[in-house]
Chimera marker file (.cmm) of the C-alpha trace (Angstrom):
<marker_set name="trace">
<marker id="1" x="-66.847" y="6.489" z="49.261" r="1" g="1" b="0" radius="0.5"/>
<marker id="2" x="-65.424" y="9.709" z="47.916" r="1" g="1" b="0" radius="0.5"/>
<marker id="3" x="-65.649" y="11.221" z="51.367" r="1" g="1" b="0" radius="0.5"/>
<marker id="4" x="-63.790" y="8.264" z="52.875" r="1" g="1" b="0" radius="0.5"/>
<marker id="5" x="-61.089" y="8.422" z="50.198" r="1" g="1" b="0" radius="0.5"/>
<marker id="6" x="-60.737" y="12.186" z="50.697" r="1" g="1" b="0" radius="0.5"/>
<marker id="7" x="-60.435" y="11.757" z="54.475" r="1" g="1" b="0" radius="0.5"/>
<marker id="8" x="-57.897" y="8.973" z="54.071" r="1" g="1" b="0" radius="0.5"/>
<marker id="9" x="-55.878" y="11.099" z="51.641" r="1" g="1" b="0" radius="0.5"/>
<marker id="10" x="-55.955" y="14.019" z="54.067" r="1" g="1" b="0" radius="0.5"/>
<marker id="11" x="-54.924" y="11.714" z="56.932" r="1" g="1" b="0" radius="0.5"/>
<marker id="12" x="-52.015" y="10.348" z="54.878" r="1" g="1" b="0" radius="0.5"/>
<marker id="13" x="-50.936" y="13.895" z="54.037" r="1" g="1" b="0" radius="0.5"/>
<marker id="14" x="-50.987" y="14.912" z="57.706" r="1" g="1" b="0" radius="0.5"/>
<marker id="15" x="-49.090" y="11.767" z="58.718" r="1" g="1" b="0" radius="0.5"/>
<marker id="16" x="-46.443" y="12.519" z="56.100" r="1" g="1" b="0" radius="0.5"/>
<marker id="17" x="-45.959" y="16.027" z="57.438" r="1" g="1" b="0" radius="0.5"/>
<marker id="18" x="-45.863" y="14.785" z="61.023" r="1" g="1" b="0" radius="0.5"/>
<marker id="19" x="-43.290" y="12.102" z="60.184" r="1" g="1" b="0" radius="0.5"/>
<marker id="20" x="-41.032" y="14.733" z="58.627" r="1" g="1" b="0" radius="0.5"/>
<marker id="21" x="-41.359" y="16.982" z="61.692" r="1" g="1" b="0" radius="0.5"/>
<marker id="22" x="-40.735" y="14.071" z="64.049" r="1" g="1" b="0" radius="0.5"/>
<marker id="23" x="-37.655" y="13.075" z="62.066" r="1" g="1" b="0" radius="0.5"/>
<marker id="24" x="-36.327" y="16.637" z="62.160" r="1" g="1" b="0" radius="0.5"/>
<marker id="25" x="-36.980" y="16.810" z="65.890" r="1" g="1" b="0" radius="0.5"/>
<marker id="26" x="-35.117" y="13.533" z="66.454" r="1" g="1" b="0" radius="0.5"/>
<marker id="27" x="-32.149" y="14.857" z="64.469" r="1" g="1" b="0" radius="0.5"/>
<marker id="28" x="-32.140" y="18.089" z="66.470" r="1" g="1" b="0" radius="0.5"/>
<marker id="29" x="-32.282" y="16.167" z="69.735" r="1" g="1" b="0" radius="0.5"/>
<marker id="30" x="-29.363" y="14.015" z="68.633" r="1" g="1" b="0" radius="0.5"/>
<marker id="31" x="-27.359" y="17.088" z="67.664" r="1" g="1" b="0" radius="0.5"/>
<marker id="32" x="-28.286" y="18.746" z="70.941" r="1" g="1" b="0" radius="0.5"/>
<marker id="33" x="-27.081" y="15.708" z="72.876" r="1" g="1" b="0" radius="0.5"/>
<marker id="34" x="-23.805" y="15.722" z="70.965" r="1" g="1" b="0" radius="0.5"/>
<marker id="35" x="-23.319" y="19.436" z="71.590" r="1" g="1" b="0" radius="0.5"/>
<marker id="36" x="-24.196" y="19.018" z="75.262" r="1" g="1" b="0" radius="0.5"/>
<marker id="37" x="-21.564" y="16.297" z="75.598" r="1" g="1" b="0" radius="0.5"/>
<marker id="38" x="-19.044" y="18.477" z="73.773" r="1" g="1" b="0" radius="0.5"/>
<marker id="39" x="-19.858" y="21.390" z="76.046" r="1" g="1" b="0" radius="0.5"/>
<marker id="40" x="-19.417" y="19.178" z="79.130" r="1" g="1" b="0" radius="0.5"/>
<marker id="41" x="-16.008" y="18.079" z="77.836" r="1" g="1" b="0" radius="0.5"/>
<marker id="42" x="-15.050" y="21.710" z="77.259" r="1" g="1" b="0" radius="0.5"/>
<marker id="43" x="-16.177" y="22.619" z="80.767" r="1" g="1" b="0" radius="0.5"/>
<marker id="44" x="-14.006" y="19.841" z="82.198" r="1" g="1" b="0" radius="0.5"/>
<marker id="45" x="-11.100" y="21.108" z="80.124" r="1" g="1" b="0" radius="0.5"/>
<marker id="46" x="-11.681" y="24.689" z="81.303" r="1" g="1" b="0" radius="0.5"/>
<marker id="47" x="-11.808" y="23.491" z="84.912" r="1" g="1" b="0" radius="0.5"/>
<marker id="48" x="-8.586" y="21.519" z="84.500" r="1" g="1" b="0" radius="0.5"/>
<marker id="49" x="-6.789" y="24.424" z="82.862" r="1" g="1" b="0" radius="0.5"/>
<marker id="50" x="-8.094" y="26.828" z="85.498" r="1" g="1" b="0" radius="0.5"/>
<marker id="51" x="-6.693" y="24.570" z="88.207" r="1" g="1" b="0" radius="0.5"/>
<marker id="52" x="-3.339" y="24.465" z="86.413" r="1" g="1" b="0" radius="0.5"/>
<marker id="53" x="-3.392" y="28.237" z="86.075" r="1" g="1" b="0" radius="0.5"/>
<marker id="54" x="-4.175" y="28.657" z="89.776" r="1" g="1" b="0" radius="0.5"/>
<marker id="55" x="-1.286" y="26.358" z="90.643" r="1" g="1" b="0" radius="0.5"/>
<marker id="56" x="1.102" y="28.326" z="88.443" r="1" g="1" b="0" radius="0.5"/>
<marker id="57" x="-0.129" y="31.638" z="89.817" r="1" g="1" b="0" radius="0.5"/>
<marker id="58" x="0.452" y="30.342" z="93.326" r="1" g="1" b="0" radius="0.5"/>
<marker id="59" x="3.942" y="29.214" z="92.357" r="1" g="1" b="0" radius="0.5"/>
<marker id="60" x="4.720" y="32.603" z="90.811" r="1" g="1" b="0" radius="0.5"/>
<marker id="61" x="3.436" y="34.406" z="93.893" r="1" g="1" b="0" radius="0.5"/>
<marker id="62" x="5.573" y="32.170" z="96.069" r="1" g="1" b="0" radius="0.5"/>
<marker id="63" x="8.599" y="32.882" z="93.891" r="1" g="1" b="0" radius="0.5"/>
<marker id="64" x="7.898" y="36.599" z="94.052" r="1" g="1" b="0" radius="0.5"/>
<marker id="65" x="7.664" y="36.440" z="97.837" r="1" g="1" b="0" radius="0.5"/>
<marker id="66" x="10.923" y="34.520" z="98.001" r="1" g="1" b="0" radius="0.5"/>
<marker id="67" x="12.577" y="36.901" z="95.595" r="1" g="1" b="0" radius="0.5"/>
<marker id="68" x="11.700" y="39.824" z="97.833" r="1" g="1" b="0" radius="0.5"/>
<marker id="69" x="13.884" y="38.354" z="100.548" r="1" g="1" b="0" radius="0.5"/>
<marker id="70" x="16.735" y="37.471" z="98.198" r="1" g="1" b="0" radius="0.5"/>
<marker id="71" x="18.960" y="39.677" z="96.215" r="1" g="1" b="0" radius="0.5"/>
<marker id="72" x="18.243" y="39.916" z="92.505" r="1" g="1" b="0" radius="0.5"/>
<marker id="73" x="21.515" y="38.221" z="91.704" r="1" g="1" b="0" radius="0.5"/>
<marker id="74" x="20.436" y="35.021" z="93.433" r="1" g="1" b="0" radius="0.5"/>
<marker id="75" x="17.036" y="34.835" z="91.727" r="1" g="1" b="0" radius="0.5"/>
<marker id="76" x="16.769" y="32.030" z="89.218" r="1" g="1" b="0" radius="0.5"/>
<marker id="77" x="16.550" y="33.977" z="85.974" r="1" g="1" b="0" radius="0.5"/>
<marker id="78" x="15.428" y="31.015" z="83.878" r="1" g="1" b="0" radius="0.5"/>
<marker id="79" x="12.473" y="29.897" z="85.971" r="1" g="1" b="0" radius="0.5"/>
<marker id="80" x="10.593" y="33.204" z="86.106" r="1" g="1" b="0" radius="0.5"/>
<marker id="81" x="10.484" y="33.748" z="82.319" r="1" g="1" b="0" radius="0.5"/>
<marker id="82" x="9.402" y="30.136" z="81.819" r="1" g="1" b="0" radius="0.5"/>
<marker id="83" x="6.635" y="30.581" z="84.374" r="1" g="1" b="0" radius="0.5"/>
<marker id="84" x="5.554" y="33.834" z="82.748" r="1" g="1" b="0" radius="0.5"/>
<marker id="85" x="5.374" y="32.132" z="79.363" r="1" g="1" b="0" radius="0.5"/>
<marker id="86" x="3.460" y="29.216" z="80.861" r="1" g="1" b="0" radius="0.5"/>
<marker id="87" x="1.017" y="31.574" z="82.561" r="1" g="1" b="0" radius="0.5"/>
<marker id="88" x="0.517" y="33.525" z="79.339" r="1" g="1" b="0" radius="0.5"/>
<marker id="89" x="-0.054" y="30.304" z="77.408" r="1" g="1" b="0" radius="0.5"/>
<marker id="90" x="-2.578" y="29.096" z="80.000" r="1" g="1" b="0" radius="0.5"/>
<marker id="91" x="-4.395" y="32.424" z="79.956" r="1" g="1" b="0" radius="0.5"/>
<marker id="92" x="-4.608" y="32.240" z="76.172" r="1" g="1" b="0" radius="0.5"/>
<marker id="93" x="-5.872" y="28.648" z="76.301" r="1" g="1" b="0" radius="0.5"/>
<marker id="94" x="-8.366" y="29.601" z="79.004" r="1" g="1" b="0" radius="0.5"/>
<marker id="95" x="-9.703" y="32.459" z="76.848" r="1" g="1" b="0" radius="0.5"/>
<marker id="96" x="-9.938" y="30.226" z="73.791" r="1" g="1" b="0" radius="0.5"/>
<marker id="97" x="-11.767" y="27.529" z="75.724" r="1" g="1" b="0" radius="0.5"/>
<marker id="98" x="-14.112" y="30.106" z="77.205" r="1" g="1" b="0" radius="0.5"/>
<marker id="99" x="-14.949" y="31.374" z="73.718" r="1" g="1" b="0" radius="0.5"/>
<marker id="100" x="-15.498" y="27.829" z="72.420" r="1" g="1" b="0" radius="0.5"/>
<marker id="101" x="-17.652" y="27.030" z="75.435" r="1" g="1" b="0" radius="0.5"/>
<marker id="102" x="-19.801" y="30.124" z="74.943" r="1" g="1" b="0" radius="0.5"/>
<marker id="103" x="-20.197" y="29.360" z="71.225" r="1" g="1" b="0" radius="0.5"/>
<marker id="104" x="-21.249" y="25.796" z="72.013" r="1" g="1" b="0" radius="0.5"/>
<marker id="105" x="-23.760" y="27.052" z="74.593" r="1" g="1" b="0" radius="0.5"/>
<marker id="106" x="-25.173" y="29.581" z="72.131" r="1" g="1" b="0" radius="0.5"/>
<marker id="107" x="-25.474" y="26.929" z="69.424" r="1" g="1" b="0" radius="0.5"/>
<marker id="108" x="-27.268" y="24.529" z="71.763" r="1" g="1" b="0" radius="0.5"/>
<marker id="109" x="-29.670" y="27.235" z="72.887" r="1" g="1" b="0" radius="0.5"/>
<marker id="110" x="-30.405" y="28.258" z="69.307" r="1" g="1" b="0" radius="0.5"/>
<marker id="111" x="-30.998" y="24.629" z="68.281" r="1" g="1" b="0" radius="0.5"/>
<marker id="112" x="-33.305" y="24.141" z="71.240" r="1" g="1" b="0" radius="0.5"/>
<marker id="113" x="-35.161" y="27.332" z="70.322" r="1" g="1" b="0" radius="0.5"/>
<marker id="114" x="-35.520" y="26.127" z="66.719" r="1" g="1" b="0" radius="0.5"/>
<marker id="115" x="-36.816" y="22.766" z="67.931" r="1" g="1" b="0" radius="0.5"/>
<marker id="116" x="-39.635" y="24.437" z="69.807" r="1" g="1" b="0" radius="0.5"/>
<link id1="1" id2="2" r="1" g="1" b="0" radius="0.2"/>
<link id1="2" id2="3" r="1" g="1" b="0" radius="0.2"/>
<link id1="3" id2="4" r="1" g="1" b="0" radius="0.2"/>
<link id1="4" id2="5" r="1" g="1" b="0" radius="0.2"/>
<link id1="5" id2="6" r="1" g="1" b="0" radius="0.2"/>
<link id1="6" id2="7" r="1" g="1" b="0" radius="0.2"/>
<link id1="7" id2="8" r="1" g="1" b="0" radius="0.2"/>
<link id1="8" id2="9" r="1" g="1" b="0" radius="0.2"/>
<link id1="9" id2="10" r="1" g="1" b="0" radius="0.2"/>
<link id1="10" id2="11" r="1" g="1" b="0" radius="0.2"/>
<link id1="11" id2="12" r="1" g="1" b="0" radius="0.2"/>
<link id1="12" id2="13" r="1" g="1" b="0" radius="0.2"/>
<link id1="13" id2="14" r="1" g="1" b="0" radius="0.2"/>
<link id1="14" id2="15" r="1" g="1" b="0" radius="0.2"/>
<link id1="15" id2="16" r="1" g="1" b="0" radius="0.2"/>
<link id1="16" id2="17" r="1" g="1" b="0" radius="0.2"/>
<link id1="17" id2="18" r="1" g="1" b="0" radius="0.2"/>
<link id1="18" id2="19" r="1" g="1" b="0" radius="0.2"/>
<link id1="19" id2="20" r="1" g="1" b="0" radius="0.2"/>
<link id1="20" id2="21" r="1" g="1" b="0" radius="0.2"/>
<link id1="21" id2="22" r="1" g="1" b="0" radius="0.2"/>
<link id1="22" id2="23" r="1" g="1" b="0" radius="0.2"/>
<link id1="23" id2="24" r="1" g="1" b="0" radius="0.2"/>
<link id1="24" id2="25" r="1" g="1" b="0" radius="0.2"/>
<link id1="25" id2="26" r="1" g="1" b="0" radius="0.2"/>
<link id1="26" id2="27" r="1" g="1" b="0" radius="0.2"/>
<link id1="27" id2="28" r="1" g="1" b="0" radius="0.2"/>
<link id1="28" id2="29" r="1" g="1" b="0" radius="0.2"/>
<link id1="29" id2="30" r="1" g="1" b="0" radius="0.2"/>
<link id1="30" id2="31" r="1" g="1" b="0" radius="0.2"/>
<link id1="31" id2="32" r="1" g="1" b="0" radius="0.2"/>
<link id1="32" id2="33" r="1" g="1" b="0" radius="0.2"/>
<link id1="33" id2="34" r="1" g="1" b="0" radius="0.2"/>
<link id1="34" id2="35" r="1" g="1" b="0" radius="0.2"/>
<link id1="35" id2="36" r="1" g="1" b="0" radius="0.2"/>
<link id1="36" id2="37" r="1" g="1" b="0" radius="0.2"/>
<link id1="37" id2="38" r="1" g="1" b="0" radius="0.2"/>
<link id1="38" id2="39" r="1" g="1" b="0" radius="0.2"/>
<link id1="39" id2="40" r="1" g="1" b="0" radius="0.2"/>
<link id1="40" id2="41" r="1" g="1" b="0" radius="0.2"/>
<link id1="41" id2="42" r="1" g="1" b="0" radius="0.2"/>
<link id1="42" id2="43" r="1" g="1" b="0" radius="0.2"/>
<link id1="43" id2="44" r="1" g="1" b="0" radius="0.2"/>
<link id1="44" id2="45" r="1" g="1" b="0" radius="0.2"/>
<link id1="45" id2="46" r="1" g="1" b="0" radius="0.2"/>
<link id1="46" id2="47" r="1" g="1" b="0" radius="0.2"/>
<link id1="47" id2="48" r="1" g="1" b="0" radius="0.2"/>
<link id1="48" id2="49" r="1" g="1" b="0" radius="0.2"/>
<link id1="49" id2="50" r="1" g="1" b="0" radius="0.2"/>
<link id1="50" id2="51" r="1" g="1" b="0" radius="0.2"/>
<link id1="51" id2="52" r="1" g="1" b="0" radius="0.2"/>
<link id1="52" id2="53" r="1" g="1" b="0" radius="0.2"/>
<link id1="53" id2="54" r="1" g="1" b="0" radius="0.2"/>
<link id1="54" id2="55" r="1" g="1" b="0" radius="0.2"/>
<link id1="55" id2="56" r="1" g="1" b="0" radius="0.2"/>
<link id1="56" id2="57" r="1" g="1" b="0" radius="0.2"/>
<link id1="57" id2="58" r="1" g="1" b="0" radius="0.2"/>
<link id1="58" id2="59" r="1" g="1" b="0" radius="0.2"/>
<link id1="59" id2="60" r="1" g="1" b="0" radius="0.2"/>
<link id1="60" id2="61" r="1" g="1" b="0" radius="0.2"/>
<link id1="61" id2="62" r="1" g="1" b="0" radius="0.2"/>
<link id1="62" id2="63" r="1" g="1" b="0" radius="0.2"/>
<link id1="63" id2="64" r="1" g="1" b="0" radius="0.2"/>
<link id1="64" id2="65" r="1" g="1" b="0" radius="0.2"/>
<link id1="65" id2="66" r="1" g="1" b="0" radius="0.2"/>
<link id1="66" id2="67" r="1" g="1" b="0" radius="0.2"/>
<link id1="67" id2="68" r="1" g="1" b="0" radius="0.2"/>
<link id1="68" id2="69" r="1" g="1" b="0" radius="0.2"/>
<link id1="69" id2="70" r="1" g="1" b="0" radius="0.2"/>
<link id1="70" id2="71" r="1" g="1" b="0" radius="0.2"/>
<link id1="71" id2="72" r="1" g="1" b="0" radius="0.2"/>
<link id1="72" id2="73" r="1" g="1" b="0" radius="0.2"/>
<link id1="73" id2="74" r="1" g="1" b="0" radius="0.2"/>
<link id1="74" id2="75" r="1" g="1" b="0" radius="0.2"/>
<link id1="75" id2="76" r="1" g="1" b="0" radius="0.2"/>
<link id1="76" id2="77" r="1" g="1" b="0" radius="0.2"/>
<link id1="77" id2="78" r="1" g="1" b="0" radius="0.2"/>
<link id1="78" id2="79" r="1" g="1" b="0" radius="0.2"/>
<link id1="79" id2="80" r="1" g="1" b="0" radius="0.2"/>
<link id1="80" id2="81" r="1" g="1" b="0" radius="0.2"/>
<link id1="81" id2="82" r="1" g="1" b="0" radius="0.2"/>
<link id1="82" id2="83" r="1" g="1" b="0" radius="0.2"/>
<link id1="83" id2="84" r="1" g="1" b="0" radius="0.2"/>
<link id1="84" id2="85" r="1" g="1" b="0" radius="0.2"/>
<link id1="85" id2="86" r="1" g="1" b="0" radius="0.2"/>
<link id1="86" id2="87" r="1" g="1" b="0" radius="0.2"/>
<link id1="87" id2="88" r="1" g="1" b="0" radius="0.2"/>
<link id1="88" id2="89" r="1" g="1" b="0" radius="0.2"/>
<link id1="89" id2="90" r="1" g="1" b="0" radius="0.2"/>
<link id1="90" id2="91" r="1" g="1" b="0" radius="0.2"/>
<link id1="91" id2="92" r="1" g="1" b="0" radius="0.2"/>
<link id1="92" id2="93" r="1" g="1" b="0" radius="0.2"/>
<link id1="93" id2="94" r="1" g="1" b="0" radius="0.2"/>
<link id1="94" id2="95" r="1" g="1" b="0" radius="0.2"/>
<link id1="95" id2="96" r="1" g="1" b="0" radius="0.2"/>
<link id1="96" id2="97" r="1" g="1" b="0" radius="0.2"/>
<link id1="97" id2="98" r="1" g="1" b="0" radius="0.2"/>
<link id1="98" id2="99" r="1" g="1" b="0" radius="0.2"/>
<link id1="99" id2="100" r="1" g="1" b="0" radius="0.2"/>
<link id1="100" id2="101" r="1" g="1" b="0" radius="0.2"/>
<link id1="101" id2="102" r="1" g="1" b="0" radius="0.2"/>
<link id1="102" id2="103" r="1" g="1" b="0" radius="0.2"/>
<link id1="103" id2="104" r="1" g="1" b="0" radius="0.2"/>
<link id1="104" id2="105" r="1" g="1" b="0" radius="0.2"/>
<link id1="105" id2="106" r="1" g="1" b="0" radius="0.2"/>
<link id1="106" id2="107" r="1" g="1" b="0" radius="0.2"/>
<link id1="107" id2="108" r="1" g="1" b="0" radius="0.2"/>
<link id1="108" id2="109" r="1" g="1" b="0" radius="0.2"/>
<link id1="109" id2="110" r="1" g="1" b="0" radius="0.2"/>
<link id1="110" id2="111" r="1" g="1" b="0" radius="0.2"/>
<link id1="111" id2="112" r="1" g="1" b="0" radius="0.2"/>
<link id1="112" id2="113" r="1" g="1" b="0" radius="0.2"/>
<link id1="113" id2="114" r="1" g="1" b="0" radius="0.2"/>
<link id1="114" id2="115" r="1" g="1" b="0" radius="0.2"/>
<link id1="115" id2="116" r="1" g="1" b="0" radius="0.2"/>
</marker_set>
């Protein structure tokens, strides 16, 4: 009887430890899923902003090509500074999103490493 009680106590102890580990693992998986979704959203945002940046760069290049054939007096002086500001803003946003994306990736990888 003592042996049976001791074995049952040991089994209960092991089950308690396993339940805690399983619960922690489930939490980590949930957090990983959330971070993966967040990273996917950031990647979509980076792609969208990159496309906008490419469009603006193309427009600036087109304006520069057109300005080469025009005299400087006829060049629209308001549009170029606005485009430059827009390009600078998009570059800044692109860099910020890239940093956030890399941080999210690093966090997911570290959580996955901890889960193992």
